[in-house]
N, C-alpha and C positions, 0 to 999 in steps of 0.2 A: 389446806392453806399452804403446807410445805410443797405439795405438788404444784400449786399455782405459782409459787415463788420460783420453783426450778424452771418451769416453762418460760416464765417471764425473763429470767437470766439467760436461757438458751437463745431466745429470740433476740435479746439485746446484743448478744455476741455475734449473731448472724448478721444483724443489720450494720454493726460496726465494721465487720469484715467486708461486707458489700460496698460500703462507703469508701473504704480504703481502695478497693479495686477500681471503683468508678472514678475516684479521683485521679489515679494513675493514668487511666485511659484518657480522661479529659485533658491531661497536660501534654498529650500529643504522642506518648509512647504507645506502641502496640501492645496487646496482651502478651505476645510472644517475647517482645523486648523486656517487658516488665518482669517476666518470669526468668527468662534465659540471658538477657542482656543482648547488645548488638552483635551482629555477625561480622564476617570479614568484609573488607571493602568491596570485593566483587559481588558478594551475596547481597549486601546492602544496596549497592547499585542496581542489581537485578530486581530486587524487591520494590525499589522506588521507581522503576520504569525507565531506567537508562539503557534502553535496548541497543541503541547505535554504539554507545560506549562498550557495552558488554560483547557485541559482535566484533567490534574492532579489537578488543583485547583477545578474543578468541583467535581471530585470524592472525594477529601479530605474535601469538605464542606467549602473551603475558597474563593469562588467566591464572597461572600458578603463582606469579609475582604478586598479584592483587589478592590472592588467597592465602598468602604465606602467613601462618599464624605466629611465627617467631619474629616477624618484622613489625616495625611501627612507622608507617608511611603517611605522607600527606598527599592527597590526590585532588587536584582541581578537576571536577567532573563536568564536562559539558553536557548540557541537556540534549535531548533528541532534536529540539528546535535549533540548537546551535549547530549540530551536524547538518540539518536541513539548510540552514542559511549558508554555510560554506559550500555545500553541494551546489546550490543555486548560483552562487557567484562563479563557480567553475563550470557552469553549464550542464550540471547533472540534475536528475529528477528529485532526489531526496537523500537523506543520510544513508540509507541502505545502499543506493547506488554509488554513493561516495566510498563506502567501505568496500564495495565490490570492485570499484575502479582502481583504488590504491593498492600497491603491492604490500605484502606482509612487512617488508622492511620499512616502507614509508609509514605505515601505520605504527610500527614499533617506534620509529623516531618521533612521530607526533605524540603518541601516548606517553612515552618516558619523559617528554618535555612538560608533561602535566603532573610529574611526580617529584616530590622532594623526599630525600633519603630518610628523614626523621619526622616525627609527629609534630606539627606546628599548628596550634590553634590560631584563630584570628587575632587574638591578643598577642601571640608570639610573632605573628607576621607583622603586626604594627610596630612591635618593639624591635624587630629584627633588621631594620635598615632598608635601603632602597632597592636592593637586588637579592635574589635567591638563586642558588645554584640547583639546577634540575638534574635528573637522572639521565638526561640525553647527553651523550658524548659527541662533541663536534670538534674536529681538528685536535684531537687528544686532550680536550678539556671539557668540563661540564658546562653546557650552554646555560645561560642565566636568563631569568625574566626580571622585568623591572616592576616595582610596586609603587603605587600611589595610595597612601593610607590616610590622606587628609580628610576623607569622608568615606568610611567603610574601606573596602579593599578593592583597588582596580589593578589590572595587570596589563602591562605592555609587552607584546611578544616581539619576535625577531623581524616581523614585517611591518612594524610600526602601528599595529591596530590594537585596540584596548578591549579587554574583557572585564566585566563586573562580577564580583562574588555576590551572588543573589541569596544564597542560603549558606551561612558559614557554620562550621563546627557540627556537621552531621557525624555522630559518633560510629565508629566501627571497632571491632575487637582487635584489629591490627593497625589502627591509626585513626585518621580523621579525613572526612570528605568536606570540601568546599565546592558548592555548586556554582558553576560559571555559565554566563550566557553566550559564550563564544568559544569556538575551538581555537586554541593557541597554536600558531604556526611557527615551527622552529626554523633555524637557519639551514639552508642547504638541502631542503626536501622538495619544495615546489620549483618548477622552472620559472624563468623570467616572466613569461606571459601569465602563468598561473598566479604568481606572486602579485603582479599587478591586478589581476582580476580579483584577488582576495582582499585588496585594500581599496575601499570606495574612493579614495582621493585620486586614484588613477583611472577612474572610469572614462574620462575623455580621451586619455591616451589609449586605453584598450580599444575604444570605439574607432580611433584612427588607425590603430594597428589592424583591426579586422577589416576596415574599409579598404586598406591598401594590400591586404592579403599577406601581411608580413608575419602573422602569428606562427606559421609553420617554421619560418627561418629562426625566429626568436625563441622557439621551443626546441630547437635543435641542440646538437652537442655543444656547440660553442667552443670555448667560453667566450662570453661577451661582457662588455661594460656598457651599461645603459644609463644615460643621464635622463631621468624620468621627470617630466613636467607635471605639476599638480593640475587638478581641474581649474583652480584659480588662474594658473599660468595659461591654460588653453583659452580661458574666457577672454583674455587680453591679446590673444594671438591674431595675426591676419586671417581673414576668411576669404572664401571664393577661390581657393587654390584648386587646381586640377588634381586628378589622382596622381599623375606623374610628379607634379610639384610636391604634393603631400608626401609621397614616398621618399623624395629627396630630403624633405624636412625631417622625417622620422629617422631615416638612416643616418642623418647628420648627427643624431643623438647617441649613436652606437659606435663603440670602439671594438676592434677585433682583439680578443684576449681579455683577461681579467686584470683590471687595474684597481687595487684596493686604495683606500685613502692614504695609506702610508707610502704608496709607491707612485703617487700622481707626479708626472714630470712638469713641475711648475715653470712657467715662463717660455716654454718652447712650443712650437706649432705641432699639433698632434693630428695625425691622419684619422679620419672617421671612415665608417663603412661607405658613406656616400662618396662616390668616385670623385677624387680630386678636391674634396672639401676638407678644410682643416679648422680646428678650434685652438685657442690658446687658454690654458687654465692658469689663473693668477693666484699667487700666494698672498691673498688678502684675508681679511677677518670678517665674515666667513670667506672661504675661497670662492672665486667667481670665474665665469667662462665668457670670453670674448668671442662673439660670432661676427657676422657681416654688418650688424647694426651698431648704433652707438651706445646701446644699453646692455650691460653685462647681466648674465644670470647668476644669481647667488646659489651656491650648493648649501642646502638647508639641512640635509641629513645624508649620511654616508654609510656605506658598507652593509646594505641590505642584501644578505647572501641568499642567492638562488642555487639550484642544483647545476645550473649551466652558466654561472657567472655572477655578477654583482650589479646592484642598482644604487645609484646616488640620486637623491631627490633634488630637483632644482625649481626655482620660483618663476621661470620664464621659458617660453618656447624658444629654442635656438633657431635662428633663421640664417640659412646660407644665401649666397648669391644665387638667385633663381633666373632662369632663362625667361 
């Protein structure tokens, strides 16, 4: 009887332990995490299949930063699909091709734009205000991202595109990971053409630039200032233009030199790259541009910084006097 009671107690303890282990696994933690806890941000990213992010970090020389056990960081981690999506917009095959095409410095700039210097959970981000300073230094200051936390967490980057946090609060031993569905693009990294390619609202503009073979010029050293019409603006623009006329229209949107919003020469005629064609920028609210027509274009967003100049977004295609 004593022997039977001992066997019964032994079996009961074994089943209890098994139930505890099974319960931990069912809650989403791996056996390894349950025993040892989460690993560093880099190792957690590697384990969870963020291959493009890991490759980019390696090429950019940031593997040590993401593996630093004495740090407590926040990393917005783009999925492989996010890298594939940006690659496709830039005319590359996939995320691997994107990592291979960008320089180590470009990748370092892009990745540090995804990193905050301290650990911030989704609740911290929601409570923390409309902007967050990243680890990417631009013009001697930490570049910021804009947050919309009205429903989850959405992030607006420097080229006016939005990413959504799809999986918040993934734990790591040296911080926290928030998975995002888009690669955030920082200021001053992509050239003007690439910046337009990366933002879907400029797809009509990009098509026109390619059709007139201006992509090489606008990808050059510059600097340039481009007043970039949105797709909606192009939908209302005149059609049936010849290639020469379209070239004149597009270059009419370009100024030689970088003119930021703080340096716009209001009220004077400004020479454009289109030979002999000028525009006047009016100090209205919002600022507007007078072309050869009776309808002015409104400047709806300013200072989208590219590596070779700046883009200001407008709601109308500017039309010069055409032959």
